[in-house]
ChimeraX commands (.cxc) that place a marker at each C-alpha (Angstrom):
marker #1 position 12.56,-13.04,9.53 radius 0.5
marker #1 position 13.39,-14.24,6.08 radius 0.5
marker #1 position 11.84,-13.31,3.28 radius 0.5
marker #1 position 10.46,-16.66,1.21 radius 0.5
marker #1 position 8.57,-16.94,-2.14 radius 0.5
marker #1 position 6.17,-19.37,-1.42 radius 0.5
marker #1 position 4.10,-21.99,-3.99 radius 0.5
marker #1 position 0.70,-21.77,-3.49 radius 0.5
marker #1 position -1.84,-24.62,-3.32 radius 0.5
marker #1 position -4.86,-23.82,-4.67 radius 0.5
marker #1 position -7.83,-26.21,-4.38 radius 0.5
marker #1 position -10.61,-26.08,-6.47 radius 0.5
marker #1 position -13.53,-27.77,-8.59 radius 0.5
marker #1 position -14.62,-28.78,-11.65 radius 0.5
marker #1 position -18.15,-26.20,-11.26 radius 0.5
marker #1 position -15.97,-23.91,-9.58 radius 0.5
marker #1 position -14.74,-21.90,-12.31 radius 0.5
marker #1 position -15.90,-19.03,-11.37 radius 0.5
marker #1 position -14.29,-18.34,-8.13 radius 0.5
marker #1 position -11.34,-19.74,-9.19 radius 0.5
marker #1 position -10.88,-17.21,-12.04 radius 0.5
marker #1 position -11.90,-14.54,-9.34 radius 0.5
marker #1 position -9.20,-15.61,-7.22 radius 0.5
marker #1 position -6.40,-16.36,-10.12 radius 0.5
marker #1 position -7.35,-12.60,-10.92 radius 0.5
marker #1 position -6.19,-11.61,-7.60 radius 0.5
marker #1 position -2.97,-13.44,-8.15 radius 0.5
marker #1 position -1.37,-12.06,-11.17 radius 0.5
marker #1 position 1.29,-9.97,-9.80 radius 0.5
marker #1 position 2.78,-13.34,-8.58 radius 0.5
marker #1 position 4.89,-15.64,-11.10 radius 0.5
marker #1 position 2.75,-18.17,-12.72 radius 0.5
marker #1 position 6.03,-20.72,-11.77 radius 0.5
marker #1 position 4.10,-20.57,-7.65 radius 0.5
marker #1 position 0.83,-21.32,-8.59 radius 0.5
marker #1 position -0.27,-25.19,-8.61 radius 0.5
marker #1 position -3.95,-25.63,-9.45 radius 0.5
marker #1 position -5.63,-28.46,-8.26 radius 0.5
marker #1 position -9.34,-29.17,-9.99 radius 0.5
marker #1 position -11.06,-31.55,-7.74 radius 0.5
marker #1 position -14.58,-33.84,-9.21 radius 0.5
marker #1 position -13.30,-34.40,-13.09 radius 0.5
marker #1 position -14.21,-37.38,-14.81 radius 0.5
marker #1 position -10.56,-38.20,-15.48 radius 0.5
marker #1 position -6.77,-37.37,-14.12 radius 0.5
marker #1 position -4.67,-35.21,-16.33 radius 0.5
marker #1 position -2.44,-32.49,-16.47 radius 0.5
marker #1 position -1.67,-29.58,-18.79 radius 0.5
marker #1 position -0.72,-25.79,-19.09 radius 0.5
marker #1 position -3.07,-22.89,-19.06 radius 0.5
marker #1 position -1.47,-19.33,-19.70 radius 0.5
marker #1 position 1.80,-20.97,-18.14 radius 0.5
marker #1 position -0.05,-21.88,-14.81 radius 0.5
marker #1 position -0.17,-25.76,-14.26 radius 0.5
marker #1 position -3.48,-27.40,-13.82 radius 0.5
marker #1 position -4.15,-30.73,-12.14 radius 0.5
marker #1 position -7.13,-32.44,-12.87 radius 0.5
marker #1 position -8.08,-35.29,-10.34 radius 0.5
marker #1 position -10.54,-37.85,-9.78 radius 0.5
marker #1 position -11.27,-37.06,-6.09 radius 0.5
marker #1 position -12.75,-34.65,-4.52 radius 0.5
marker #1 position -10.68,-33.95,-1.03 radius 0.5
marker #1 position -11.69,-30.08,-0.95 radius 0.5
marker #1 position -9.00,-28.29,0.98 radius 0.5
marker #1 position -6.96,-31.68,1.11 radius 0.5
marker #1 position -6.90,-32.71,-2.89 radius 0.5
marker #1 position -4.00,-30.30,-3.30 radius 0.5
marker #1 position -1.79,-31.77,-0.89 radius 0.5
marker #1 position -3.21,-35.52,-1.31 radius 0.5
marker #1 position -1.50,-35.07,-4.83 radius 0.5
marker #1 position 1.28,-33.53,-3.74 radius 0.5
marker #1 position 2.72,-35.74,-1.11 radius 0.5
marker #1 position 1.82,-38.62,-3.69 radius 0.5
marker #1 position 4.60,-37.11,-5.50 radius 0.5
marker #1 position 7.50,-36.38,-3.74 radius 0.5
marker #1 position 9.71,-35.86,-6.87 radius 0.5
marker #1 position 7.37,-32.68,-7.38 radius 0.5
marker #1 position 7.83,-31.66,-3.59 radius 0.5
marker #1 position 11.56,-32.00,-3.68 radius 0.5
marker #1 position 11.35,-29.94,-7.26 radius 0.5
marker #1 position 9.75,-26.74,-5.80 radius 0.5
marker #1 position 11.01,-24.39,-3.36 radius 0.5
marker #1 position 10.54,-25.44,0.07 radius 0.5
marker #1 position 7.15,-23.71,1.56 radius 0.5
marker #1 position 3.63,-24.25,0.41 radius 0.5
marker #1 position 0.82,-22.29,1.14 radius 0.5
marker #1 position -2.93,-23.42,0.64 radius 0.5
marker #1 position -5.67,-21.64,-0.36 radius 0.5
marker #1 position -9.47,-22.33,-1.35 radius 0.5
marker #1 position -10.76,-20.70,-4.50 radius 0.5
marker #1 position -13.44,-18.99,-2.86 radius 0.5
marker #1 position -10.61,-16.41,-1.61 radius 0.5
marker #1 position -9.18,-13.08,-3.11 radius 0.5
marker #1 position -5.86,-11.80,-2.18 radius 0.5
marker #1 position -4.63,-8.59,-1.78 radius 0.5
marker #1 position -1.37,-6.58,-3.69 radius 0.5
marker #1 position 0.65,-7.07,-0.45 radius 0.5
marker #1 position -0.25,-10.71,0.72 radius 0.5
marker #1 position 2.66,-12.32,-0.82 radius 0.5
marker #1 position 5.18,-10.13,0.61 radius 0.5
marker #1 position 2.88,-10.72,4.28 radius 0.5
marker #1 position 3.15,-14.52,3.59 radius 0.5
marker #1 position 6.25,-14.90,2.85 radius 0.5
marker #1 position 7.86,-12.64,6.07 radius 0.5
marker #1 position 8.01,-15.38,8.55 radius 0.5
marker #1 position 10.66,-17.50,10.24 radius 0.5
marker #1 position 11.75,-20.13,7.76 radius 0.5
marker #1 position 12.61,-22.32,10.68 radius 0.5
marker #1 position 9.34,-23.05,11.50 radius 0.5
marker #1 position 7.79,-25.86,9.67 radius 0.5
marker #1 position 3.89,-24.72,10.05 radius 0.5
marker #1 position 2.82,-21.25,10.17 radius 0.5
marker #1 position -0.93,-20.70,10.56 radius 0.5
marker #1 position -3.58,-17.91,9.77 radius 0.5
marker #1 position -5.06,-17.16,13.05 radius 0.5
marker #1 position -5.15,-21.27,13.95 radius 0.5
marker #1 position -5.22,-22.48,11.04 radius 0.5
marker #1 position -8.60,-21.10,10.25 radius 0.5
marker #1 position -10.15,-21.62,6.55 radius 0.5
marker #1 position -6.71,-23.72,6.14 radius 0.5
marker #1 position -4.61,-20.98,5.57 radius 0.5
marker #1 position -1.02,-22.44,6.79 radius 0.5
marker #1 position 2.57,-22.31,5.25 radius 0.5
marker #1 position 4.25,-25.74,5.37 radius 0.5
marker #1 position 7.71,-26.67,4.95 radius 0.5
marker #1 position 7.91,-29.86,2.17 radius 0.5
marker #1 position 9.91,-31.62,4.54 radius 0.5
marker #1 position 6.61,-31.58,7.49 radius 0.5
marker #1 position 3.94,-32.56,4.73 radius 0.5
marker #1 position 6.09,-35.50,3.75 radius 0.5
marker #1 position 6.13,-36.39,7.92 radius 0.5
marker #1 position 2.46,-36.13,7.51 radius 0.5
marker #1 position 1.89,-37.89,4.63 radius 0.5
marker #1 position -0.32,-40.88,6.32 radius 0.5
marker #1 position -2.65,-37.80,7.56 radius 0.5
marker #1 position -2.94,-36.39,4.14 radius 0.5
marker #1 position -3.59,-39.48,2.48 radius 0.5
marker #1 position -6.33,-40.30,5.12 radius 0.5
marker #1 position -8.43,-37.39,3.70 radius 0.5
marker #1 position -8.94,-38.46,0.50 radius 0.5
marker #1 position -12.56,-38.24,-0.64 radius 0.5
marker #1 position -13.61,-36.54,3.10 radius 0.5
marker #1 position -16.89,-35.18,3.47 radius 0.5
marker #1 position -17.51,-31.05,3.76 radius 0.5
marker #1 position -18.39,-31.74,6.91 radius 0.5
marker #1 position -14.90,-33.83,7.96 radius 0.5
marker #1 position -12.47,-30.96,5.95 radius 0.5
marker #1 position -14.47,-28.70,8.23 radius 0.5
marker #1 position -13.79,-30.18,11.12 radius 0.5
marker #1 position -9.92,-30.55,10.17 radius 0.5
marker #1 position -8.99,-27.22,9.65 radius 0.5
marker #1 position -6.30,-26.24,10.63 radius 0.5
marker #1 position -5.39,-30.17,11.62 radius 0.5
marker #1 position -1.94,-30.32,10.03 radius 0.5
marker #1 position -0.91,-27.14,11.80 radius 0.5
marker #1 position -2.02,-28.04,15.57 radius 0.5
marker #1 position -0.23,-31.28,14.77 radius 0.5
marker #1 position 2.64,-29.68,14.50 radius 0.5
marker #1 position 5.35,-29.84,17.62 radius 0.5
marker #1 position 5.04,-26.97,19.22 radius 0.5
marker #1 position 8.74,-25.55,18.68 radius 0.5
marker #1 position 8.06,-25.74,15.09 radius 0.5
marker #1 position 5.19,-23.98,14.60 radius 0.5
marker #1 position 4.40,-20.15,14.24 radius 0.5
marker #1 position 1.01,-17.87,14.36 radius 0.5
marker #1 position 1.12,-14.88,11.67 radius 0.5
marker #1 position 1.14,-12.28,14.72 radius 0.5
marker #1 position -2.23,-9.97,14.94 radius 0.5
marker #1 position -3.90,-12.36,12.10 radius 0.5
marker #1 position -7.35,-11.42,13.68 radius 0.5
marker #1 position -10.45,-11.76,11.03 radius 0.5
marker #1 position -12.94,-8.69,10.19 radius 0.5
marker #1 position -16.30,-10.20,9.30 radius 0.5
marker #1 position -18.65,-8.06,7.18 radius 0.5
marker #1 position -22.00,-9.84,6.60 radius 0.5
marker #1 position -23.90,-7.07,3.89 radius 0.5
marker #1 position -21.53,-7.38,1.29 radius 0.5
marker #1 position -22.34,-8.44,-2.40 radius 0.5
marker #1 position -19.94,-11.09,-3.49 radius 0.5
marker #1 position -17.62,-11.13,-6.32 radius 0.5
marker #1 position -19.77,-14.39,-7.76 radius 0.5
marker #1 position -22.66,-12.79,-8.74 radius 0.5
marker #1 position -26.55,-12.65,-7.43 radius 0.5
marker #1 position -27.22,-16.05,-8.33 radius 0.5
marker #1 position -24.53,-17.40,-6.36 radius 0.5
marker #1 position -24.78,-18.73,-2.27 radius 0.5
marker #1 position -24.93,-16.20,-0.18 radius 0.5
marker #1 position -21.53,-15.45,1.25 radius 0.5
marker #1 position -19.96,-13.67,4.00 radius 0.5
marker #1 position -16.82,-11.55,3.28 radius 0.5
marker #1 position -13.56,-12.84,6.24 radius 0.5
marker #1 position -10.89,-10.59,5.99 radius 0.5
marker #1 position -7.03,-12.02,7.12 radius 0.5
marker #1 position -5.65,-8.23,7.17 radius 0.5
marker #1 position -1.99,-9.78,8.57 radius 0.5
marker #1 position -1.86,-11.29,4.94 radius 0.5
marker #1 position -3.99,-9.50,3.12 radius 0.5
marker #1 position -6.49,-12.27,2.03 radius 0.5
marker #1 position -10.71,-12.29,1.79 radius 0.5
marker #1 position -12.41,-15.82,2.20 radius 0.5
marker #1 position -16.08,-15.68,0.73 radius 0.5
marker #1 position -17.76,-18.01,3.25 radius 0.5
marker #1 position -20.73,-19.68,2.21 radius 0.5
marker #1 position -21.36,-22.35,4.86 radius 0.5
marker #1 position -21.79,-19.83,7.89 radius 0.5
marker #1 position -25.05,-20.00,9.70 radius 0.5
marker #1 position -25.94,-23.82,8.28 radius 0.5
marker #1 position -25.60,-25.07,12.03 radius 0.5
marker #1 position -21.93,-25.84,11.55 radius 0.5
marker #1 position -20.81,-23.23,14.18 radius 0.5
marker #1 position -19.50,-25.95,16.24 radius 0.5
marker #1 position -17.03,-26.92,13.73 radius 0.5
marker #1 position -15.49,-23.77,12.96 radius 0.5
marker #1 position -11.51,-23.42,13.97 radius 0.5
marker #1 position -10.88,-21.35,17.05 radius 0.5
marker #1 position -7.25,-20.74,17.13 radius 0.5
marker link #1:1,2 radius 0.2
marker link #1:2,3 radius 0.2
marker link #1:3,4 radius 0.2
marker link #1:4,5 radius 0.2
marker link #1:5,6 radius 0.2
marker link #1:6,7 radius 0.2
marker link #1:7,8 radius 0.2
marker link #1:8,9 radius 0.2
marker link #1:9,10 radius 0.2
marker link #1:10,11 radius 0.2
marker link #1:11,12 radius 0.2
marker link #1:12,13 radius 0.2
marker link #1:13,14 radius 0.2
marker link #1:14,15 radius 0.2
marker link #1:15,16 radius 0.2
marker link #1:16,17 radius 0.2
marker link #1:17,18 radius 0.2
marker link #1:18,19 radius 0.2
marker link #1:19,20 radius 0.2
marker link #1:20,21 radius 0.2
marker link #1:21,22 radius 0.2
marker link #1:22,23 radius 0.2
marker link #1:23,24 radius 0.2
marker link #1:24,25 radius 0.2
marker link #1:25,26 radius 0.2
marker link #1:26,27 radius 0.2
marker link #1:27,28 radius 0.2
marker link #1:28,29 radius 0.2
marker link #1:29,30 radius 0.2
marker link #1:30,31 radius 0.2
marker link #1:31,32 radius 0.2
marker link #1:32,33 radius 0.2
marker link #1:33,34 radius 0.2
marker link #1:34,35 radius 0.2
marker link #1:35,36 radius 0.2
marker link #1:36,37 radius 0.2
marker link #1:37,38 radius 0.2
marker link #1:38,39 radius 0.2
marker link #1:39,40 radius 0.2
marker link #1:40,41 radius 0.2
marker link #1:41,42 radius 0.2
marker link #1:42,43 radius 0.2
marker link #1:43,44 radius 0.2
marker link #1:44,45 radius 0.2
marker link #1:45,46 radius 0.2
marker link #1:46,47 radius 0.2
marker link #1:47,48 radius 0.2
marker link #1:48,49 radius 0.2
marker link #1:49,50 radius 0.2
marker link #1:50,51 radius 0.2
marker link #1:51,52 radius 0.2
marker link #1:52,53 radius 0.2
marker link #1:53,54 radius 0.2
marker link #1:54,55 radius 0.2
marker link #1:55,56 radius 0.2
marker link #1:56,57 radius 0.2
marker link #1:57,58 radius 0.2
marker link #1:58,59 radius 0.2
marker link #1:59,60 radius 0.2
marker link #1:60,61 radius 0.2
marker link #1:61,62 radius 0.2
marker link #1:62,63 radius 0.2
marker link #1:63,64 radius 0.2
marker link #1:64,65 radius 0.2
marker link #1:65,66 radius 0.2
marker link #1:66,67 radius 0.2
marker link #1:67,68 radius 0.2
marker link #1:68,69 radius 0.2
marker link #1:69,70 radius 0.2
marker link #1:70,71 radius 0.2
marker link #1:71,72 radius 0.2
marker link #1:72,73 radius 0.2
marker link #1:73,74 radius 0.2
marker link #1:74,75 radius 0.2
marker link #1:75,76 radius 0.2
marker link #1:76,77 radius 0.2
marker link #1:77,78 radius 0.2
marker link #1:78,79 radius 0.2
marker link #1:79,80 radius 0.2
marker link #1:80,81 radius 0.2
marker link #1:81,82 radius 0.2
marker link #1:82,83 radius 0.2
marker link #1:83,84 radius 0.2
marker link #1:84,85 radius 0.2
marker link #1:85,86 radius 0.2
marker link #1:86,87 radius 0.2
marker link #1:87,88 radius 0.2
marker link #1:88,89 radius 0.2
marker link #1:89,90 radius 0.2
marker link #1:90,91 radius 0.2
marker link #1:91,92 radius 0.2
marker link #1:92,93 radius 0.2
marker link #1:93,94 radius 0.2
marker link #1:94,95 radius 0.2
marker link #1:95,96 radius 0.2
marker link #1:96,97 radius 0.2
marker link #1:97,98 radius 0.2
marker link #1:98,99 radius 0.2
marker link #1:99,100 radius 0.2
marker link #1:100,101 radius 0.2
marker link #1:101,102 radius 0.2
marker link #1:102,103 radius 0.2
marker link #1:103,104 radius 0.2
marker link #1:104,105 radius 0.2
marker link #1:105,106 radius 0.2
marker link #1:106,107 radius 0.2
marker link #1:107,108 radius 0.2
marker link #1:108,109 radius 0.2
marker link #1:109,110 radius 0.2
marker link #1:110,111 radius 0.2
marker link #1:111,112 radius 0.2
marker link #1:112,113 radius 0.2
marker link #1:113,114 radius 0.2
marker link #1:114,115 radius 0.2
marker link #1:115,116 radius 0.2
marker link #1:116,117 radius 0.2
marker link #1:117,118 radius 0.2
marker link #1:118,119 radius 0.2
marker link #1:119,120 radius 0.2
marker link #1:120,121 radius 0.2
marker link #1:121,122 radius 0.2
marker link #1:122,123 radius 0.2
marker link #1:123,124 radius 0.2
marker link #1:124,125 radius 0.2
marker link #1:125,126 radius 0.2
marker link #1:126,127 radius 0.2
marker link #1:127,128 radius 0.2
marker link #1:128,129 radius 0.2
marker link #1:129,130 radius 0.2
marker link #1:130,131 radius 0.2
marker link #1:131,132 radius 0.2
marker link #1:132,133 radius 0.2
marker link #1:133,134 radius 0.2
marker link #1:134,135 radius 0.2
marker link #1:135,136 radius 0.2
marker link #1:136,137 radius 0.2
marker link #1:137,138 radius 0.2
marker link #1:138,139 radius 0.2
marker link #1:139,140 radius 0.2
marker link #1:140,141 radius 0.2
marker link #1:141,142 radius 0.2
marker link #1:142,143 radius 0.2
marker link #1:143,144 radius 0.2
marker link #1:144,145 radius 0.2
marker link #1:145,146 radius 0.2
marker link #1:146,147 radius 0.2
marker link #1:147,148 radius 0.2
marker link #1:148,149 radius 0.2
marker link #1:149,150 radius 0.2
marker link #1:150,151 radius 0.2
marker link #1:151,152 radius 0.2
marker link #1:152,153 radius 0.2
marker link #1:153,154 radius 0.2
marker link #1:154,155 radius 0.2
marker link #1:155,156 radius 0.2
marker link #1:156,157 radius 0.2
marker link #1:157,158 radius 0.2
marker link #1:158,159 radius 0.2
marker link #1:159,160 radius 0.2
marker link #1:160,161 radius 0.2
marker link #1:161,162 radius 0.2
marker link #1:162,163 radius 0.2
marker link #1:163,164 radius 0.2
marker link #1:164,165 radius 0.2
marker link #1:165,166 radius 0.2
marker link #1:166,167 radius 0.2
marker link #1:167,168 radius 0.2
marker link #1:168,169 radius 0.2
marker link #1:169,170 radius 0.2
marker link #1:170,171 radius 0.2
marker link #1:171,172 radius 0.2
marker link #1:172,173 radius 0.2
marker link #1:173,174 radius 0.2
marker link #1:174,175 radius 0.2
marker link #1:175,176 radius 0.2
marker link #1:176,177 radius 0.2
marker link #1:177,178 radius 0.2
marker link #1:178,179 radius 0.2
marker link #1:179,180 radius 0.2
marker link #1:180,181 radius 0.2
marker link #1:181,182 radius 0.2
marker link #1:182,183 radius 0.2
marker link #1:183,184 radius 0.2
marker link #1:184,185 radius 0.2
marker link #1:185,186 radius 0.2
marker link #1:186,187 radius 0.2
marker link #1:187,188 radius 0.2
marker link #1:188,189 radius 0.2
marker link #1:189,190 radius 0.2
marker link #1:190,191 radius 0.2
marker link #1:191,192 radius 0.2
marker link #1:192,193 radius 0.2
marker link #1:193,194 radius 0.2
marker link #1:194,195 radius 0.2
marker link #1:195,196 radius 0.2
marker link #1:196,197 radius 0.2
marker link #1:197,198 radius 0.2
marker link #1:198,199 radius 0.2
marker link #1:199,200 radius 0.2
marker link #1:200,201 radius 0.2
marker link #1:201,202 radius 0.2
marker link #1:202,203 radius 0.2
marker link #1:203,204 radius 0.2
marker link #1:204,205 radius 0.2
marker link #1:205,206 radius 0.2
marker link #1:206,207 radius 0.2
marker link #1:207,208 radius 0.2
marker link #1:208,209 radius 0.2
marker link #1:209,210 radius 0.2
marker link #1:210,211 radius 0.2
marker link #1:211,212 radius 0.2
marker link #1:212,213 radius 0.2
marker link #1:213,214 radius 0.2
marker link #1:214,215 radius 0.2
marker link #1:215,216 radius 0.2
view
């Protein structure tokens, strides 16, 4: 197994600064040069640096595909960064072992998924993302329903010899826990992906979306 240092593609929204701050606080040990933050739903597109982290404000809202759309539309940026990218949602928290566990992978694989791509937790090679540019661009301004339906789609599209799953990447679910976003936030369940040491605070459970939940 090779050890790589992935760039983290963080998808957020202009109204989710609270959850985003929780995620970023959990990533303090990871160098800022390996974080790219994409904030959807903004009135104008702009790029700025805050405390050493690059923030991309964009006018579209494409949920989990926001950052990937921006990335493949700027291939020079792909070439300028390292070769692997891992997608995160702003309603997640990374444990202290997450970066090392995510980086422990087969470098020759184009994609490596957590539990079959649940929550789009997937490691991608830069070359594979460019191969999938037409599909990624087609998700611009997708609906929330579409974004859930297409969880893990890029991993599924990857030819079998070039894709992998993090071993033993099962989910532990807790329902009676207080989220870090305060009493006024949506009721959430806690999903813990032990193999990569990531917590997801999920709010769309129990909303008749069970048929769209990604399965490995």
